[in-house]
N, C-alpha and C positions, 0 to 999 in steps of 0.2 A: 124270893122263894128259896128255901133251904132244901137241899137234897140230903138224904140220909143213906149211908152205905149199909147194906144188909150183908152180914157174914154168915155163911153156912158152916156149921161145925159138924163134927163126926156123927152126931146123933140126929142130924138133919133138922134141928130146931133153928129158928132164925134169931139172931142177936143183933141189936142195933150197934152201930159204931160206938156210941156213947157208953154202952154197957160192956163192950168187948175188952176194955182194959188196954187197948193199943195206945202206944205213945203218939201224941199229937204234936206236930211242929208246923209252923206257918211256912209257906213257900218263901216268903221274904226272908225269914230267919235262916232257912236252909240255904238259900242262894247268897246270903250275906251281902246284900246290896249289889250283886253282880247280875249279869243276864244269862250266865251259863255256869254249869257245874259238871265236873267229870266224876262219874261214879264207877268204882271198880267192884266187880262181882266175879269172884273166881278168876278165870283167865280172860274175862270179857270186860270191856270198857263201854260205858254208856254216857251220853251227854244229855243232861236235863237243861232245857232252854226255856226262858221266858220270852214269849213272842211279843211283837208290837201290839197285838190285840189282847195282851194280858192273859194268854193261855200258856199252859205248860206243855212242852213237847219233849218226849223221851225218845232218843234215837240210839241205835247201836253203832 
């Protein structure tokens, strides 16, 4: 089963993720064969983890 992300734009029309032009990267490529990744955003740091259940978890 494939889920499709729907994005609301400023004119309130719905655009599918495939049509949005957003960059796509696989979680495996993003994590670079690691189980965690530190993301810096402004003055904040977040950790993106791959759980044992193959889920992504983002924590501050």
